[in-house]
C-alpha positions in Angstrom: -1.2 22.5 5.4 0.0 18.9 5.5 -2.5 17.9 2.9 -1.5 20.8 0.6 2.2 19.8 1.0 1.5 16.2 0.2 -0.3 17.2 -3.0 2.5 19.4 -4.1 5.1 16.8 -3.4 3.1 14.1 -5.2 2.4 16.3 -8.2 6.1 17.0 -8.5 6.8 13.3 -8.1 4.4 12.5 -11.0 6.3 15.0 -13.2 9.7 13.6 -12.3 8.7 10.0 -12.6 6.7 10.5 -15.8 9.3 8.6 -18.0 9.3 5.6 -15.6 5.5 5.6 -15.4 5.3 5.6 -19.2 7.7 2.6 -19.4 5.8 0.7 -16.8 2.5 1.5 -18.6 3.9 0.1 -21.9 5.2 -3.0 -20.3 1.9 -3.7 -18.5 0.0 -3.2 -21.7 2.3 -5.3 -23.8 2.3 -8.1 -21.2 -1.2 -9.4 -21.9 -3.0 -6.6 -23.7 -5.2 -5.7 -20.7 -5.8 -2.4 -19.0 -2.8 -0.5 -17.6 -4.4 0.4 -14.3 -6.1 -1.6 -11.6 -8.9 0.2 -9.9 -10.5 -0.9 -6.6 -12.8 0.7 -4.1 -11.2 1.2 -0.8 -12.4 2.8 2.4 -11.0 6.2 3.2 -11.2 8.8 5.9 -14.4 8.8 7.9 -15.4 5.6 6.1 -15.9 7.3 2.7 -15.1 5.0 -0.2 -12.8 6.0 -3.0 -11.2 4.5 -6.1 -7.6 3.4 -5.4 -5.2 3.2 -8.4 -2.4 0.7 -9.1 -0.5 -0.5 -12.1 -2.2 -3.8 -12.9 -0.1 -6.7 -11.8 -2.6 -9.5 -12.2 -4.3 -11.1 -15.2 -7.6 -9.6 -16.3 -9.5 -12.8 -15.5 -8.3 -12.7 -11.9 -11.1 -14.4 -10.1 -10.0 -16.0 -6.9 -9.2 -15.1 -3.2 -9.4 -11.5 -2.2 -5.9 -11.8 -0.6 -2.8 -12.3 -2.8 -0.2 -14.7 -1.5 3.2 -15.7 -2.8 3.0 -18.0 -5.8 -0.4 -16.7 -6.9 -0.8 -17.8 -10.5 -2.9 -14.7 -11.3 0.2 -12.4 -11.1 1.7 -11.6 -14.5 5.4 -11.8 -15.3 5.8 -8.0 -15.2 3.5 -8.0 -12.1 6.1 -10.0 -10.1 8.7 -7.3 -10.7 6.3 -4.4 -10.0 5.2 -6.0 -6.7 8.8 -6.8 -5.6 9.9 -3.2 -5.9 6.4 -1.8 -5.0 6.3 0.0 -8.4 2.6 -1.0 -8.8 1.8 1.5 -6.1 3.1 4.6 -7.9 -0.3 5.6 -9.5 -1.4 6.4 -5.9 0.5 9.6 -6.2 -2.5 10.7 -8.2 -4.8 9.6 -5.3 -2.9 12.0 -3.1 -3.1 14.8 -5.6 -6.9 14.2 -5.7 -7.1 14.4 -2.0 -8.1 10.8 -1.4 -4.9 9.9 0.4 -1.8 11.2 2.1 1.8 10.2 1.7 1.8 8.7 5.2 -1.2 7.1 6.8 -2.9 3.7 7.4 -3.3 1.8 4.2 -6.9 1.7 3.0 -8.7 -1.6 3.1 -11.5 -3.0 1.1 -14.9 -2.8 2.8 -15.2 -6.5 3.6 -12.4 -6.1 6.2 -13.5 -2.8 7.7 -15.6 -2.7 10.9 -16.7 1.0 11.3 -18.3 0.4 14.7 -15.1 -0.9 16.2 -13.2 1.8 18.2 -9.8 0.8 16.7 -11.2 1.2 13.2 -12.8 4.5 14.1 -9.3 5.8 15.2 -7.7 4.5 12.0 -10.4 6.0 9.8 -10.1 9.4 11.5 -7.1 10.2 9.3 -6.5 10.0 5.6 -5.2 6.7 4.4 -1.6 6.7 3.0 0.7 5.3 0.4 2.9 4.0 3.2 2.7 3.5 6.9 4.5 1.5 9.6 2.3 -1.6 9.2 2.8 -1.6 5.4 6.6 -1.4 5.9 6.8 -4.0 8.6 4.6 -6.3 6.4 6.2 -5.5 3.1 6.8 -9.3 2.7 3.1 -10.0 3.5 2.6 -12.2 0.4 5.4 -14.5 1.6 3.8 -14.7 5.1 0.4 -15.6 3.6 1.9 -18.0 1.0 2.6 -20.7 3.6 -1.0 -20.7 5.0 -3.7 -23.3 4.1 -6.3 -20.4 4.3 -4.5 -17.2 3.5 -7.6 -15.1 3.8 -8.3 -16.3 7.3 -4.7 -15.8 8.4 -4.9 -12.2 7.1 -8.2 -11.5 8.7 -7.5 -13.1 12.1 -3.8 -12.5 12.6 -2.1 -10.1 10.1 -4.8 -7.4 10.0 -5.2 -7.0 13.8 -1.4 -6.7 14.1 -1.4 -4.1 11.3 -4.1 -2.1 13.0 -2.1 -2.2 16.3 0.9 -0.9 14.5 -1.3 1.8 12.9 -2.5 3.0 16.3 1.0 2.8 17.7 2.4 5.0 14.9 -0.5 7.5 15.0 0.2 8.1 18.7 3.9 8.9 18.0 3.6 10.6 14.5 5.7 13.7 13.9 6.8 15.3 10.6 10.4 14.0 11.2 9.2 10.5 11.9 7.0 10.6 8.8 10.0 11.7 6.7 12.0 8.8 8.2 9.2 6.4 7.3 9.1 7.7 3.7 12.9 7.3 3.3 12.8 3.8 4.7 10.0 2.9 2.3 12.0 4.1 -0.6 15.1 2.3 0.6 13.4 -1.0 1.0 11.6 -0.6 -2.2 14.9 -0.2 -4.1 16.8 -2.8 -2.0 14.2 -5.3 -0.7 16.9 -7.9 0.1 18.1 -5.7 3.0 14.7 -5.5 4.6 14.6 -6.2 8.4 11.1 -5.7 10.0 12.4 -5.5 13.6 14.9 -2.8 12.6 12.0 -0.8 11.1 10.0 -1.1 14.3 12.9 0.0 16.5 13.5 3.1 14.3 9.9 4.2 14.0 8.2 3.2 17.3 10.9 3.3 20.0 
């Protein structure tokens, strides 16, 4: 039932947002002439891989660290704007329609960071990944956090990711339809008004 509702909501969202999606597509294409969408294999429910979609925010020749930190020279001019307001994530509405993802659920990771034999990962992978979740909202300024590190990938792997997994488990244990709705509304709010973002307030509202 929840999966069907997510699909209906996201299909409606794609229709309503079609003009905005078209404008973003044109801006990305005109920016450097590259492809509009970024496609990347992520690990979904029960460890099954799927192709995650985003509006491309980095240059086509984007070889470099797997983790993106603040100040990364690979990010395009329009990409900075898309990332600031999380507009690059909008194509994932189609991932939900396809059944790969849900509106709310742990964010899917690339395979290099997933440990399927770990009990924490097994719990996280027992549900569909989502467009938003508590960990994603709390770490919406993740690029700034990683930007000050000498080794951003190590900081992500050893510090940020374990904390995100802990938040994932904490939220899954308390998840209700009302709390999911509150999470979605907070995600929209902080995407539109990122300057007002307060991670500790988010934790209190969604975990307490």
